[in-house]
N, C-alpha and C positions, 0 to 999 in steps of 0.2 A: 560479562554481566547482564547483557540484555536477554540473551538465550536463557540464564538462569531466572531472569525476572519473568521471562515470557513463561517459561514451564512452572513457576510457582502461580502466576495468574492463570495458566490453563486448568491446574488442579482446582482453584476455588470455581472455576466456570464450570469444570465438568466433574463434579465431585464422584458420580456414578460411573464413569468411563476409567478404562485402563489407560493410564498415560506412560509412553516410555521415551525415554532422551536417549538420543544418538545424535547422528549428523542433522538428523531433523528431530522434531518432537512428534510423535505420533499419539493420536488420540484415538482410541479404540472404543467405540461407543457400545452400549449395551445391543443396540438395534442391529449391530453386524457392520455398519458402516464405519470407515477410517478415514481420518482426517490426517496430514501432515502440516506441520507448520515449519517452514523454512525460513529461517532468519538469514538474509543474505548480507555478509558484511564486509564483503570482496568484490571486485569488479569480476564480471562474468559476461563472456561472449554471447551474444544473442542467441546464435546458433545452439549453443550447449544449455543456456535457459530452456528453449524448446525442447531439447532433447530430455533435460530432467522433468519437464512440464508433462511430456509425452510417456515417459516412464511411469511416473505417478498416475496418470490418468488409465494407462491401458493396466495398470495391476489393482484398478478399483480404488485407488485412494485419491480423496480430494486433496489437492494441493492448496494452500493459502501461504502466499510469498509474504513475508514481512521485511522490507528493506531497512537497512540502517541509515538512518536521516541524515546522518554527518556525512555519508559518502553519497547517497543518493537524492536527498532532498536540496534544490537549488534553486536560486532566484536570480533573475536579471540584474546586472548591474548598471545598466543603461537608465539615466536620468529620465528618458522618455518613456520607460516601459518598468517603473517601480512596483515591486509585487508581482511581476511576471514569474511563472515558474519555469525553469529550464529542464525538461523532462527528458533524459536519453532513453535508448532504445529498450532497456529491460524496464522501466516504470511505464513507457506506452504500450509495450507489448502486454503487461498484466494487466493494465486497464482496459486494453482491446478486448483481453480474453475474459476478463471477470467482471468488468463494469466498475470497480474499485481497485486502488491501490492502498497498501499500509507502510507506513514509516515508523519505525520507534527510535527515539533517541537515547543513546546509550547512559549518557549521565543524569540526564532528568526524568527518563521513563516517560516521555511525551510522545502520544500516540497520535500521529496524523494521518486521516483517513481522506483520499482523494473520491470524491462524490461525483462531480461535474466540473467541467471547465468552460470558459467562454473564449473564443479564439478573437482577437483584436489584430488589426492591420494598423502598425505604426510605421509612419514615415521618419527614417533616420538619414541626417545629414552626414556624408562622409566626402571630404575633398571637394565641397561646394556642390555636390548633387544629391539630391534625395531619392532614397530607395526605399520601397515598402518592406516590411518585415512582419510576418505573424509572430504574435505572442500568445501563450497560454495562460490565462488568470484562472486562479481555483475559486469556484464560484458556490458558496459566498468563500471569502477570503480565509476566515477562522474555521478550521476543522479539525480541532484537535483537543485532546484531553490528557490526564494522566491516565496511564495504563490499568490503573486499579479501579478507575471508574469507567472503563469501557467493558461492555458487554455484548452478548449475540441476539441478534433480531434476524428471524428467517435465514440463519446460517450465515449471517454477515456480521462482522464486527462493527459496532457502533458505539458513538458516544452520545449525550442527552442534545448536544448542539447537532448531530448529524442525522437523529433517528428517524425524523419525519421525512428528511430529503431521500434516506435509503429505502424506506419503505414506499415512497411514490416511485422510486426509481424502479423497485422490484415489482411493482405492480403494472409497470407498462409493458 
């Protein structure tokens, strides 16, 4: 359902573009540029992700990865780190490569946009000993909206909540 919702949303975002739906959703812009929207709703080894990323890039296609929120958007269950994000290798790689990471929830069509994180060291007690652990907290915590309310700003997906932060990040 999310792939279909994403396809419909892209048609509204780019009414002048040619949009093709296959394994990915290709947006062929009138200026000749191509974007591929890849909705990742299964686990993928990191080396395979890099292979796909490179294939798109070498073909002159800009890949935009959108991760299934139910699969990839996770939070710490630790009482001392409530709200901390547990990011595995794929979201970290996407964020490192692009500066942003997108998650789409299938049932609710909520889009979460990672723009920035703050890392905090939190001491956890285990077996009577204290151990430091680094946790990532989304900054600010709420960066989501309904997919229908999302839009593009300077080639990046944004919501009203995140637009200013995204523009500031792009200007750095």
